[in-house]
Every structure is written in structure tokens, then in C-alpha cells.
N, C-alpha and C positions, 0 to 999 in steps of 0.2 A: 457621306449621306447625312445630309441637316435636317432632322423629323421636326419639322414648323409646328407640329402641335403642341410641341413643350411649351412655346412663349406664348401659349393663349393659354396654359393651364397654370402657370407660375404666377405667384400672387404681387409680385415684385412693382416696385413703380416704374421701370426700364419696361414692364409687359402693359402698363396699362389701353398704349396704346392700339394692343393687339386684342386685347380684351375687349375694348370701346368700339373697335371694328367689328366684331363679331355680333356684340348687340345691336349694332346700327344693320348690320347685313340681316341679323333676325329678323329685325322690325321691317327692312326692305320687303323680305319676301311673306312675312306674316300681310301686311299690304298687296303683296300681289295678289296672293291668294283671295283676300276679302275683293280685289277689284277683278279678275276672272275667275269667278267662282264654277259659271259653268264653260268655260275654253279647254282646252288642249294643252296643259303646260310640260315644257323639255327645258331644264335647269342644264346648262355647262356649268363645271367649275373648270375652268381653262388656269393651269399650275395647281391642281387639285393636291398634289403633297400628299400627305397618308390618309386622305378621305376625313381629316377630322371635321372641318368645318359641314359637310356634307353632313356627316353626322350629329351632330348638334343641333342641323336645322331639323333634321329631323325628329329628334329628340324632344324639340320645341315648339314644333309645330305640327300639330296632327297629321292635316293633309297632307304633309310633304311626303310621310311613307308611300305615297299612293301615286305619286309623280314618275314621270319616266326621268331619270339624271344620268348624266355623261360624266365623265369626271377624264379629265387630259392632262399628264403630265410625262416631262421626257425623261424620269427617272422609273425604270422597269422596277428597283427595288420596292420605290416609293407608294407603287400601283399595287405591289402583293401585300403590302402592307396595308392598304386601304381597302383591299378585297376580305381580310379579315373583319373588317369592321361589320360585317352581313349586312348592307345599306342594301334595302329594298330599291327594287325597280331600278338597278343602277348598271351601266356599261359606264368599263376603264378603259383608258386609253387606246379611245377612238382619234382615228385621223382627220375624220370630215366630222364636221359639224351639222349635226341636224337643220332642216330649213326652218321648223317654226318654233325653237329658241325663243322665249320673252324676256329672259334674266340671263346674265353672264357676269359672272364677278371675278376678279383677279387674286 
């Protein structure tokens, strides 16, 4: 089992792409919340691994803990790790996507 959050946490040059991607995801969701302030938002993380990105979004964007999130991953072991992150308003390992999803990241 590969825990993908390690690729975001290491500070080496080889992990620059992952850290840059995480910063771009945070910027995108900040924009999304500012653009749809009064709308119902549901976010799906397809291939959520251990829930690291969802947790980082929750830590960096105040409104993120209040919205509904769905984490999808094929690995039951990674879903178990994600559940331990205590993400707010999160459903893990759904088989169908909600109709009102506004953002999906892979």
C-alpha cells in the first residue's frame, strides 16, 4: 500500500510538483467558495488515498469543514486511514457521485 500523503510532505526537489499541485488545489477551492458563497457545494475527491488533500483543504479554508465532501478510493485500507483524519461532513468510499458536485480533483 502506498500512502500518497508522503509525496506532499517531503521537502525534496522531487516532490516540488506535488506540493505545487496542493497549493493550486487550495487556490482553486478558495476561488470556488468565493464564487459560490450562497450555493450548496459538494466536493468529490476521486482517488482520495488517505484523505490528505481533503484534510489540507479543511485546515487552509475556513468554510471547507462546513460543506459535504465525498472521498472515493479503491483501497479499503486507505479509506480506513482517511477516516482517522476526522474530516468534517465527509462520506468515504461512495459508489455513486452526488448530482450537485461542483468540483472534482483527481
